[in-house]
C-alpha positions in Angstrom: 188.2 53.8 185.5 186.2 57.1 185.7 188.6 58.8 188.2 191.6 58.0 186.0 189.9 59.3 182.9 188.9 62.5 184.8 192.6 63.1 185.7 193.6 62.5 182.1 191.0 64.9 180.7 192.0 67.6 183.3 195.6 67.1 182.4 194.9 67.3 178.7 193.0 70.6 179.3 195.7 72.1 181.4 198.5 71.1 179.1 196.6 72.1 175.9 196.4 68.6 174.4 193.1 69.3 172.7 192.7 70.5 169.1 190.0 72.1 167.1 189.2 70.4 163.8 187.1 72.1 161.1 184.1 70.6 159.3 183.0 72.7 156.3 179.6 74.3 155.9 178.6 74.8 152.2 176.0 77.0 150.6 173.2 75.2 148.7 172.9 74.5 145.9 176.3 75.9 144.8 178.4 74.0 147.4 180.5 77.1 147.9 182.3 77.0 151.3 180.9 79.7 153.5 181.8 78.5 157.0 183.1 75.7 159.2 182.2 74.3 162.6 185.1 74.0 165.0 184.9 70.6 166.7 186.9 69.4 169.7 189.4 66.6 169.2 191.9 64.9 171.5 194.5 63.2 169.4 196.0 60.0 171.0 199.5 58.6 170.4 198.0 55.3 169.4 195.6 56.9 166.9 192.4 56.0 168.7 189.6 58.6 169.0 188.2 59.8 172.3 184.5 60.8 171.9 184.1 64.6 172.4 180.9 63.9 174.3 182.9 62.0 177.0 185.4 64.8 177.2 182.7 67.4 177.6 180.8 65.3 180.2 184.0 65.1 182.4 184.9 68.8 182.0 181.3 69.7 183.0 181.5 67.4 186.1 184.9 68.9 187.3 183.9 72.5 186.6 186.2 73.2 183.7 183.7 74.1 181.0 184.3 77.9 181.3 188.0 77.2 180.8 187.2 75.1 177.7 184.9 77.8 176.2 187.5 80.5 176.6 190.2 78.2 175.1 187.9 77.4 172.1 187.3 81.2 171.5 191.1 81.9 171.6 191.8 79.0 169.2 188.9 80.0 166.9 190.4 83.5 166.6 193.8 82.1 165.8 192.3 79.9 163.2 190.4 82.8 161.6 193.7 84.7 161.4 195.5 81.7 159.9 192.7 81.2 157.3 192.8 84.9 156.4 196.5 84.7 155.6 195.6 81.9 153.2 192.9 84.1 151.6 190.0 82.1 153.2 187.5 84.5 154.8 184.9 82.1 156.0 182.9 82.1 159.2 183.8 79.8 162.1 181.1 78.3 164.3 181.9 77.4 167.9 179.7 75.7 170.5 178.9 77.4 173.8 177.0 76.0 176.7 174.2 77.5 178.9 176.7 78.3 181.7 178.6 80.5 179.4 175.7 82.9 179.3 176.1 83.4 183.1 179.6 84.8 182.3 178.9 88.5 181.9 182.6 89.1 181.0 182.5 86.7 178.0 181.5 89.2 175.3 184.4 91.5 176.3 186.8 88.5 176.3 185.6 87.7 172.8 186.1 91.3 171.6 189.6 91.5 173.2 190.6 88.1 171.8 189.6 89.1 168.3 191.4 92.4 168.6 194.5 90.6 169.7 194.4 88.3 166.6 193.1 91.2 164.3 190.1 89.3 163.1 186.5 90.6 163.0 184.3 89.0 165.7 181.5 89.1 163.1 183.1 86.1 161.5 182.4 84.0 164.6 179.1 82.2 165.0 178.2 81.1 168.5 176.1 77.9 168.6 173.8 77.2 171.6 171.4 74.3 172.0 167.7 75.0 172.6 168.1 73.9 176.2 170.9 76.4 176.7 168.9 79.2 175.2 165.7 78.4 176.9 167.4 78.4 180.3 168.9 81.8 179.6 165.8 83.6 180.9 167.5 85.2 183.9 168.7 88.8 183.5 172.5 88.2 183.4 172.1 85.5 180.7 169.7 87.6 178.6 172.2 90.5 178.7 175.1 88.2 177.8 173.1 86.8 174.9 172.4 90.3 173.6 176.0 91.2 174.0 177.1 88.1 172.1 174.9 89.0 169.3 176.8 92.3 169.0 180.1 90.5 168.9 179.1 87.8 166.3 176.3 85.7 165.0 174.1 83.4 167.1 172.8 80.0 166.0 170.3 77.7 167.6 171.8 74.3 167.5 170.1 70.9 167.3 166.8 72.5 166.3 163.8 70.2 166.6 165.1 68.2 169.6 164.3 70.4 172.5 161.8 73.0 173.7 161.5 75.2 170.6 158.3 77.2 170.2 157.3 80.2 168.0 157.7 82.4 171.1 161.3 81.5 171.6 162.2 82.1 167.9 160.5 85.4 168.1 162.3 86.5 171.3 165.8 85.1 170.9 168.4 87.1 168.9 169.4 84.2 166.7 170.3 84.5 163.0 170.6 80.8 162.2 168.9 77.5 162.9 170.8 74.2 162.7 168.6 71.3 161.9 169.6 68.3 164.0 171.0 65.4 162.0 168.4 62.9 163.5 165.8 64.6 161.2 168.1 65.4 158.3 169.3 61.8 157.8 165.7 60.6 157.5 164.4 63.0 154.9 164.7 60.5 152.1 163.5 57.5 154.3 160.4 58.9 156.0 157.7 61.1 154.5 156.9 62.3 158.1 160.5 63.4 158.8 160.6 65.1 155.4 157.4 67.0 156.2 158.9 68.0 159.6 162.1 69.3 158.1 160.2 71.1 155.4 158.0 72.8 158.0 161.0 73.7 160.2 162.7 75.4 157.2 159.6 77.3 156.4 159.2 78.5 160.0 162.9 79.6 160.1 162.5 81.5 156.9 159.4 83.2 158.2 161.5 84.6 161.1 164.2 85.6 158.6 166.7 83.0 159.8 169.2 81.0 157.7 169.0 77.2 158.0 172.0 74.9 158.2 171.4 71.1 157.9 173.7 68.9 159.9 174.6 65.3 159.0 174.2 65.4 155.2 175.6 62.1 154.0 174.4 61.6 150.4 173.3 63.5 147.3 169.7 62.3 147.6 169.4 64.1 151.0 171.1 67.2 149.6 168.7 67.3 146.6 165.7 67.1 149.1 167.2 69.9 151.2 167.7 72.1 148.0 164.1 71.5 147.0 163.0 72.7 150.5 165.1 75.8 150.2 167.6 75.0 152.9 170.4 77.6 152.9 173.5 75.6 153.9 174.7 72.1 154.8 177.5 70.2 156.5 178.2 66.5 156.7 180.3 63.7 155.3 179.0 64.2 151.8 181.3 67.3 151.7 184.1 66.5 154.2 184.7 65.2 157.7 186.2 67.4 160.4 189.9 68.1 159.6 193.0 69.7 161.2 193.5 73.2 160.0 196.3 72.4 157.4 194.2 69.7 155.8 191.2 72.0 155.8 193.1 74.7 153.9 194.3 72.2 151.3 190.7 70.9 151.0 189.3 74.5 150.7 191.8 75.3 147.9 190.8 72.2 145.9 187.1 73.2 146.4 187.7 76.7 145.3 189.6 75.5 142.2 186.7 73.1 141.3 184.2 75.9 141.7 186.2 78.1 139.3 186.4 75.3 136.7 182.7 74.8 137.0 182.0 78.5 136.5 184.3 78.5 133.4 182.5 75.5 131.9 179.2 77.2 132.5 180.4 80.3 130.6 181.4 78.0 127.7 
């Protein structure tokens, strides 16, 4: 029942049962790994998956989202440090929510956490949904948003599903747009969706923003995105979200394949 699940989620949060898995983000067309999105997972003894949307819904209802955001930031800094030891200096993207922008101390917390783990905060990317950014119009949220930009990189997540307008893109201090997978997965199926994605990429580039396409499942979709000038992509075509150790092994194999390809190209 709901009350029982709430108690389980609260216990999992307090006893640090959650984990962050990494899903790679690759540059197009080279497929060079440039980043990874940190995604929340709750491993179960019986191997079943608990949907992260269900976990987040409960944490929001019981007022524990600020605790989760700070935990995610700490975990991401530790992951960056671990990756650096392996020679992997990519960017890690983490998801924040609108309420995080009301926390004026959050940018300082990020800076101190990154100093503790001796990683540059510039290698963190903070993803916020359109709804979260649009609701950040009050003075505290706007100041926090500007301060977050100083600590790392800001991305507008799920672009195309919310309230976006030219005015928001002009005013918000974002460096990256993430195209929602509901559009991306239809670029080869629907001329209308292809035109919408093409237009969104053109608009983003007009504002000097990089574009990351989510939910890339096949090479036909990737080819279309390359034709449109999309900068980066993530999705099951490249890899699913993985625990950190698995990610490092996957990254090493990817780097080796890139080097072999470069050597072949040189003849």
